[in-house]
C-alpha positions as CSV (number, residue, x, y, z in Angstrom):
1,M,-85.5,91.9,-9.5
2,M,-85.9,93.5,-13.1
3,R,-89.2,91.4,-13.4
4,I,-90.5,92.4,-10.0
5,A,-89.8,96.1,-10.7
6,L,-91.6,95.9,-14.0
7,F,-94.7,94.2,-12.7
8,L,-94.7,96.9,-9.9
9,A,-94.6,99.6,-12.5
10,T,-97.4,97.9,-14.5
11,N,-99.5,98.0,-11.4
12,A,-98.8,101.6,-10.9
13,A,-99.5,102.4,-14.7
14,V,-102.8,100.6,-14.4
15,L,-103.9,102.5,-11.2
16,V,-103.1,105.8,-13.0
17,L,-105.1,104.6,-16.1
18,I,-108.1,103.7,-13.8
19,S,-107.8,107.1,-12.1
20,I,-108.0,108.8,-15.5
21,V,-111.0,106.7,-16.7
22,F,-112.8,107.4,-13.4
23,Q,-112.5,111.1,-14.0
24,V,-113.2,111.2,-17.7
25,F,-116.5,109.2,-17.3
26,G,-117.3,111.1,-14.0
27,I,-117.4,107.8,-12.0
28,E,-115.4,109.4,-9.3
29,G,-117.9,112.3,-8.9
30,I,-120.9,109.8,-8.8
31,L,-119.1,107.8,-6.0
32,D,-118.3,110.9,-3.9
33,S,-121.8,112.3,-4.4
34,N,-123.0,109.0,-2.9
35,G,-120.9,109.0,0.0
36,V,-118.0,106.7,-1.3
37,D,-114.8,108.1,-0.4
38,L,-112.4,105.6,-2.0
39,N,-108.8,105.7,-1.4
40,L,-107.6,103.9,-4.4
41,N,-104.0,103.6,-3.3
42,A,-104.9,101.9,-0.2
43,L,-107.3,99.7,-1.9
44,L,-104.6,98.8,-4.6
45,V,-102.1,98.0,-1.8
46,M,-104.8,95.7,0.0
47,S,-105.5,94.0,-3.3
48,A,-101.9,93.4,-4.2
49,V,-101.1,92.0,-0.8
50,I,-104.0,89.4,-1.2
51,G,-103.5,88.9,-5.0
52,F,-99.7,88.2,-4.9
53,S,-99.7,86.3,-1.6
54,G,-101.3,83.2,-3.0
55,S,-99.3,83.0,-6.2
56,L,-96.0,83.6,-4.6
57,I,-96.6,81.2,-1.9
58,S,-97.5,78.6,-4.4
59,L,-94.4,79.3,-6.3
60,A,-92.2,79.1,-3.3
61,I,-93.5,75.6,-2.3
62,S,-93.8,74.4,-5.9
63,K,-91.0,72.0,-5.7
64,W,-92.2,70.6,-2.4
65,S,-95.8,70.4,-3.8
66,A,-94.5,68.5,-7.0
67,K,-92.6,66.1,-4.8
68,R,-95.4,65.4,-2.3
69,G,-98.4,65.8,-4.6
70,M,-97.2,64.1,-7.8
71,G,-94.9,61.6,-6.2
72,V,-91.7,63.0,-7.8
73,R,-88.8,60.7,-7.0
74,V,-85.6,63.0,-7.2
75,I,-82.7,61.3,-8.6
76,E,-80.0,62.0,-6.0
77,K,-77.8,59.0,-6.8
78,P,-78.5,57.3,-10.1
79,N,-79.6,53.7,-9.8
80,N,-79.0,52.7,-13.4
81,E,-77.7,53.7,-16.7
82,N,-81.0,55.5,-17.7
83,E,-81.1,57.7,-14.7
84,Q,-77.5,58.5,-15.2
85,W,-78.2,59.5,-18.8
86,L,-81.1,61.7,-17.6
87,V,-78.9,63.6,-15.0
88,N,-76.1,63.9,-17.5
89,T,-78.4,65.3,-20.2
90,V,-80.0,68.0,-17.9
91,Q,-76.7,69.0,-16.5
92,H,-75.2,69.5,-20.0
93,Q,-78.4,71.5,-21.2
94,A,-78.2,73.7,-17.9
95,E,-74.6,74.4,-18.7
96,Q,-75.6,75.5,-22.3
97,A,-78.4,77.7,-21.0
98,G,-76.4,79.2,-18.3
99,I,-78.5,78.1,-15.2
100,G,-77.7,76.2,-12.2
101,M,-78.2,72.6,-12.2
102,P,-81.9,71.7,-11.6
103,E,-83.0,68.7,-9.6
104,V,-83.9,65.9,-11.9
105,G,-86.9,63.5,-11.0
106,V,-89.3,60.9,-12.3
107,F,-93.1,60.5,-11.5
108,E,-95.3,57.6,-12.0
109,S,-97.8,58.2,-15.0
110,P,-98.7,56.3,-18.0
111,Q,-99.1,59.8,-20.0
112,P,-95.8,61.0,-21.6
113,N,-95.3,64.2,-20.0
114,A,-92.8,66.5,-18.1
115,F,-92.6,69.7,-16.4
116,A,-90.4,72.2,-14.7
117,T,-91.0,74.3,-11.6
118,G,-89.1,76.0,-9.0
119,I,-88.8,79.7,-7.5
120,N,-85.9,80.7,-9.8
121,R,-83.6,79.8,-12.5
122,N,-81.1,78.3,-10.3
123,N,-83.3,76.4,-7.9
124,A,-85.6,74.5,-10.2
125,L,-86.8,70.9,-10.7
126,V,-87.1,69.1,-14.0
127,A,-89.3,66.0,-13.8
128,V,-90.4,63.4,-16.5
129,S,-93.1,60.7,-16.4
130,T,-92.4,57.0,-16.7
131,G,-94.9,57.0,-19.7
132,L,-92.6,59.5,-21.5
133,L,-89.5,57.4,-20.9
134,Q,-91.3,54.3,-22.0
135,H,-92.8,55.8,-25.3
136,M,-90.1,58.1,-26.5
137,T,-86.6,57.6,-28.0
138,R,-83.7,59.1,-26.2
139,D,-83.5,61.9,-28.9
140,E,-87.0,62.6,-28.2
141,V,-86.7,62.6,-24.4
142,E,-83.6,64.9,-24.7
143,A,-85.8,67.5,-26.7
144,V,-88.5,67.3,-24.0
145,L,-85.8,67.9,-21.3
146,A,-84.4,70.8,-23.4
147,H,-87.9,72.3,-23.6
148,E,-88.3,72.2,-19.9
149,V,-84.7,73.6,-19.2
150,S,-85.8,76.4,-21.5
151,H,-88.7,77.2,-19.3
152,V,-86.3,77.4,-16.5
153,S,-83.9,79.5,-18.5
154,N,-86.5,81.8,-19.6
155,G,-87.7,82.3,-15.9
156,D,-91.2,81.3,-16.9
157,M,-92.2,80.0,-13.6
158,I,-91.5,83.3,-11.7
159,T,-93.1,85.2,-14.6
160,M,-96.3,83.2,-14.5
161,G,-96.4,83.7,-10.6
162,L,-96.1,87.5,-11.1
163,I,-98.6,87.7,-13.9
164,Q,-101.2,85.6,-11.9
165,G,-100.4,88.0,-8.9
166,V,-101.2,90.9,-11.1
167,V,-104.4,89.6,-12.5
168,N,-105.4,88.6,-8.9
169,T,-104.6,92.2,-7.8
170,F,-107.0,93.8,-10.2
171,V,-109.7,91.2,-10.1
172,I,-110.0,92.0,-6.3
173,F,-109.5,95.8,-6.8
174,L,-112.1,96.1,-9.6
175,S,-114.6,93.8,-7.7
176,R,-114.5,96.0,-4.8
177,I,-115.1,99.1,-6.7
178,I,-118.0,97.6,-8.5
179,G,-119.4,96.5,-5.2
180,F,-119.2,99.8,-3.8
181,F,-120.8,101.4,-6.9
182,V,-123.7,99.2,-6.8
183,D,-124.3,99.4,-3.0
184,R,-124.1,103.1,-2.7
185,V,-125.4,104.3,-6.1
186,I,-127.9,101.8,-6.9
187,F,-129.1,100.4,-3.5
188,K,-128.5,103.8,-1.8
189,T,-126.9,102.2,1.2
190,R,-125.6,105.3,3.4
191,T,-123.9,103.7,6.3
192,G,-121.4,100.8,6.2
193,M,-121.6,98.3,3.6
194,G,-125.1,96.6,2.8
195,P,-125.7,93.2,1.2
196,G,-125.5,94.8,-2.2
197,Y,-121.8,95.4,-1.8
198,Y,-121.0,91.8,-0.7
199,I,-123.1,90.1,-3.2
200,T,-122.0,92.2,-6.1
201,S,-118.3,92.0,-5.3
202,I,-118.4,88.3,-5.1
203,V,-120.3,87.9,-8.4
204,A,-118.0,90.5,-10.0
205,Q,-114.8,88.6,-8.7
206,L,-116.1,85.4,-10.1
207,V,-116.9,86.9,-13.5
208,L,-113.5,88.9,-13.5
209,S,-111.6,85.8,-12.4
210,I,-112.8,83.9,-15.6
211,L,-111.8,86.8,-17.8
212,A,-108.5,87.1,-16.0
213,S,-107.8,83.3,-16.6
214,I,-108.0,83.9,-20.3
215,I,-105.2,86.3,-20.1
216,V,-103.0,84.0,-17.9
217,R,-103.7,81.0,-20.2
218,W,-102.9,83.1,-23.3
219,F,-99.5,83.9,-21.8
220,S,-98.9,80.3,-21.0
221,R,-99.6,79.3,-24.5
222,W,-97.3,82.1,-25.8
223,R,-94.4,80.9,-23.7
224,E,-94.7,77.4,-25.0
225,F,-93.7,78.5,-28.5
226,H,-90.7,80.1,-26.8
227,A,-89.8,77.1,-24.8
228,D,-90.1,74.8,-28.1
229,A,-87.6,77.3,-29.8
230,G,-85.3,77.0,-26.8
231,G,-85.6,73.2,-26.9
232,A,-84.8,73.2,-30.6
233,T,-81.6,75.2,-29.9
234,L,-80.4,73.0,-27.1
235,A,-81.5,69.6,-28.6
236,G,-81.9,70.2,-32.4
237,G,-85.0,71.3,-34.4
238,H,-85.6,67.8,-35.8
239,N,-85.5,66.3,-32.4
240,M,-87.9,68.8,-30.9
241,I,-90.3,68.2,-33.8
242,A,-90.0,64.5,-33.4
243,A,-90.9,64.6,-29.8
244,L,-93.9,66.8,-30.5
245,R,-95.0,64.4,-33.3
246,R,-94.7,61.5,-30.7
247,L,-97.1,63.3,-28.3
248,Q,-99.6,63.5,-31.1
249,T,-99.8,59.9,-31.0
250,V,-101.3,60.0,-27.5
251,N,-105.0,59.5,-28.1
252,E,-106.2,61.7,-25.1
253,P,-103.3,63.9,-23.8
254,Q,-104.2,65.2,-20.5
255,D,-103.0,68.3,-18.4
256,L,-100.9,67.8,-15.3
257,P,-103.0,68.3,-12.1
258,G,-103.7,71.6,-10.5
259,E,-101.0,74.3,-10.6
260,F,-98.7,72.2,-12.7
261,S,-101.0,72.1,-15.8
262,S,-99.1,75.2,-17.3
263,F,-95.7,73.7,-17.0
264,G,-96.1,70.3,-18.7
265,I,-94.8,69.5,-22.2
266,S,-98.4,68.8,-23.4
267,G,-101.9,69.6,-22.5
268,G,-105.4,68.5,-23.2
269,I,-107.3,68.8,-26.5
270,G,-109.7,71.8,-26.8
271,G,-111.6,73.8,-29.4
272,G,-114.0,76.8,-29.7
273,L,-114.3,78.6,-26.4
274,K,-112.5,75.8,-24.6
275,S,-109.2,76.8,-26.6
276,L,-109.2,80.2,-24.7
277,F,-108.6,78.2,-21.4
278,M,-106.0,75.8,-22.7
279,T,-102.4,76.2,-21.1
280,H,-100.8,74.8,-24.3
281,P,-101.3,75.5,-27.9
282,P,-102.3,72.7,-30.2
283,L,-99.3,70.4,-31.0
284,E,-99.9,70.9,-34.8
285,K,-99.5,74.8,-34.3
286,R,-96.2,74.3,-32.4
287,I,-94.9,71.9,-35.0
288,E,-95.8,74.4,-37.7
289,A,-94.1,77.1,-35.8
290,L,-90.8,75.1,-35.4
291,E,-90.9,74.0,-39.1
292,A,-91.4,77.6,-40.2
293,A,-88.4,78.6,-38.1
294,M,-86.1,76.0,-39.5
295,N,-87.2,77.0,-42.9
296,V,-86.0,80.6,-42.4
297,V,-82.8,79.3,-41.1
298,D,-82.4,77.1,-44.1
299,R,-83.0,79.8,-46.5
300,K,-80.3,81.9,-44.8
C-alpha cells in the first residue's frame, strides 16, 4: 500500500508541477484564448485509468503468462534429486528473505537464464532455464536463484508495474495536451477536434513512449545491481560473481521474450544509444559493483 500511495502522490505532484509550468509560460492563457478549456484533473484521471490498466493487468496475469507463454513447468512434486534441491534452495532463501515460498519452475531454453514474476512478494514464481542448469555449477545456480528471490523480496515486480503505469499516464496526458495545442492554436480548429489533434497526439504519444521507455529501462538496470547485492547476501558474494562470470561465457546472451525481458538474470549485449534501452547493465559492470562492495566489507 505504501508503494501505491507513493506513486499516487507522485502523480499529484507532477500534475501540480505541470499546472505551474503552464501558468509561468502562459500556455494556459494561450489555450484559453483559443477555446481550449482543459480540465487537467479529469484528463489526468482518464490518462491514469488507461495508463495503469495495461501494466497492472499484465502484472496480475504474469505468472499465468509465464506458464503458458514460456512453457514453465512448475515443480509441484519433485521428480528427482535435482528438482528437490531447487525447491529446497528456494525455500531456504525465501525464509532468509522473509517472503512467502514462491512457486519454482523450469522452462526449456538452451540459454542460461532465470526470472521471477508475480503480483506480490508472497505470490511469486521463480523459474530457471534448462540451459542454466546444464551450464552452471550448483553454487552458481544457487546464486542465480538468490538473485531472483531478491527481486521478489525487493518488490521489484510491483514497482516496475507502477513505474510503467506512471509513465504511461503522463505519455497519454502530455500527448493529448500537445494535440489540443496544435489543433486549436496552430490549425485554429474552433469546433470539436480536427485532424490536427488526432495526428499530433498519435505522433506525440509515439515519441513520448520512446523517451518514457528510457526511464523504465534505466530503473530496470538500477534494480539489477540491488538484486545482485541481495543475491550475494543470500548465496555469498563469490558465488554471485562466479554466476555472472559464467554468463559472460555465453557468446550471444539474449533477453527473455516480451514483458519478461526485464526480469531475467541476464540480457542482450548493447552499446551506444542501444544501451539506453537495455533492461540489464553490462555483466562486467555488475561484477565490478559486487567486487567493490566486497572490498569495502573486507577493509572493515
